[in-house]
N, C-alpha and C positions, 0 to 999 in steps of 0.2 A: 467144831473145835472149841476148846476151852477159851474163855475170855476172862481176863482179869478185871476187877472192879476197883477203881480208885477209892480210897477212904480218907477221911480227914487226917491231917498231920497231927502228930502228937499222941497217937494211939500206941501205947507202950508194948503191946504184945504182938506187933506186926513183925513178921519175919523179913529179913533183908534178902534182896534178890540178887542172884548172880546171872549176868546176861552175856553170853558170848556174842560178839559182833562180827559179822562177816561183811567186810567191805567188798563189793562186787564190781568187777570191770570185765566186760566181754565174757560174761558167764562164769568167771573164775573168781575165787577168793584172792584178794591181793592185800599187801600191807606195805606201808612206807613210814617215813618220818616227816612230821608236819605236813602230811598229805602229799608228799613228793617222794620220788625214787621208788615207785611201786614195784614190788616183786611178787611173783606167783606164790600163793600160800595154800593152794589145794582146791579140792572139789567141794563146793558149798553144800551139795546134797548129802554126801557122805559125812561131812563134818557136822552138819546140823543134827543128823540122826545119832551120831556118836556123842555129841554134847548132851542131847536129851538123855541118852543112856547113862551118862556120867552124873546126871542130876541137875542140869541147867534149869532155871526157872522159866526162862524165855529165850527166844532167839531173835536177834536183830539182823535184818538185811539192809544194807545201805548201798545203793547203786551210786557210787561216789563220783562218777563222771557223767551221769545222766543230765544234770542241770547244765553243766559246762558245755556238753555236746548237744544241748537243746533237744533231748529225746526223752522217751518214757522208760520206766522200769520194765525189765523183761518179764512179762506176765507168765510165760511158759515155765520159767524157773521157779517163780513164786508158787505157781499151781502145783508143780511136781513136789516141792518141798512141803508145802502146807498139807498136801494130801497124805503125807506120811508122819507128820508130827502130831503129838497129842498135847504139847505145851504151846503157849501163845507165840505167835510170829508177828513181829512188827516190821514193816517195810517202808523204806524211804528212798528218795532219789527221783527227781523228775516229776514230782507230784505238784501240779500247778492248777488243777481244776477239780470240781466235785466229781466229774466223770472219771478222772484218774482214781479217785478214792473208791468209787463204785467198782471200777475194774479190779482194783487190788483186793477189796473185800470179797468180791465174787470169786476171785482166784484163790481165796482161802486165808488172806491176811486177817489178823485179829485187830491190829492197830496200824495206823498209817502215820508216818513221820514227815513233817514238812519243814523246810529250812529256807532256802533261797526264795521260793515262791511266796512264802508267808511274809517275808520282809518286803518284797516288792508289791504284794497285794495283801495287806493285813486282813481285809475282809474275808479272805479265804478261810481263815481260822473260824470266824463266826459261822460261815456257811457249813463247814465240816462239822463243827460242834453241834449246831442246831439240826443239821440233817441226819447225822449218824451217831451223835452222842459224844460227850466229852471223853468217855472212857476209851474211845478209839482215836482221839485227836492228840497226837504227840507233836510238840514243836521242838525241833532240834536247834540248839543255839551253839555255834562255834564262837568261842570268845578268846580274845588275846589282850593281854595287859598293855595299856597305853602308858609307856614309861613317863610321859610328860604329865598326864593328868592323874595317873594312879588309878584309873578306872579301866574296866574291861570293855573293849569294843567288839561289835558283832562282825564276823566275817561271813561271806556268802560265796557261792560258786565253788564249793569244795575247798574253801580256805584261800581262794585266789584273789578275792576282792574284799577290801576293808570298807566298812560303812562308817557313817558318823553316829550310828546308834550306840547308846550306852546299853550294854548287855543286860544289866540288872533291871533297868527301866523297861527295856523291851520285854523281858520275861513277865514283868507285872502287867504290861499291856496284853500279852498273850493270855494270861490268866483271866483278865477281864473279858476277853473275847471268847473264852470258853475252852481253852486248852486244858486237857486233863492230866498232862505229864510233860516234864521238860527233860529232854536229852541234852545234857550239858557237857560239851567237849572243850577241854582246854587246849587251844592251839599250841601254847607254849610247852605243853607236856606231851602232846600226841606222839606216840612212837618212841619217846625218849627213854622209857623204862626207868624213869627217875621218880616214880610215885605220882599219885593223883595230886591235882592242884587243890590243896586243903583250904586255903583262904577263899578261893573262888567257890568251891563246893559249899563251904560253910555259909557263905553269904547268901547263896541261892537257896540253901536248905531251910532258911527262915521263911520262905514263901509258903503259900497255902496248899500247893499241890506236890506230888512226889517228884523228886529229882533223881535222875540217873546220872551218876558221875562217870566220866569217860576221859581217857588220856593219861598214859604214863604207868600203867600197872606192870609190875615185873615179878611179883611174888605175893604170897598170901598175906604177908605183913602189911602190905600196902592196902589190901582190902580191909583189914582190921582198922587201920588208921582212917580210911575214908568213911567208915561207918561210925567209929567211936568219936573221932575228932571232926570230921567233915559233916557228920550227921546226914549223909546221903541215905536215900531210901533203897537205892539199887546201885550196883556198880557193874560197869561194862568193860570187857577186855577182849583183845584179839590175839596179839602175837604169842602170849604165853600159852594160850590154848592151841593155836594153829600149829605151833612148832613143838608141841608136846613137852613143854618145860614143866607145866603144871596141868593137872586135870581139874575139872570143876569139883569133883569129889574131894580131892586133896585140899583145895582152897576152903571148901565148906567144913572139912574136918578141923582145919586150923581155926576158922572162925568160931566153931562150936567150942573148941578148947579155950578160946579167949572170951567166952561168954556172949558172943554175938548170936542172936537168934536167926537161924536159917532153916529152911525146909530140907530135910534129909530124905 
């Protein structure tokens, strides 16, 4: 399978990436608001193949209940999807050991995303980056604005548990430990269809590795905004693709019209 290579920030000719995200629970794609009220959104295998046909640059699988239920990501599903895709597949959920990473890579994943386990055991980032390369080491950060301090706090356990970690400082530590990419989800925006969190994304996009913006997409204009104003390297969305409101191709057509470089 094809593997992406992270490159230094600030390279002007880089194409922006569109990444459909499939939140997985019990083998099905689901979607909710602020990680709650989950409803069935389709078959992840059929959806992944359709998104590739539409021009998606990557596919993201997140088993959103794996950590909370103290179990591992379903490898059979990963294997079946990865065996049919020709674009990169990133998988997260329940990844807590190097063995989990090995299992996912052997099942066909190109990159592995860690969230809760990385917070509880930061050394896992070092282990994965050194053992398998930074290019496959993605750290997912779920962030929520603390209205008292005006800073973003890190959430874990599928957004169910707030930590004392400052999200931006945590991202810097992840980079130091070898993370090759940050999947940044705004808990305040997730599922709201109110647009990406531009201040959050812009703050993180000043860091030295690629930032994938997530949370709040409702149309192509929001993608234009998160790339032009938020300076994101990639943007992730779920609902607008799952419920056929927009296709990946339609989003890319608008981006191209607005002067944003994308792969067609």
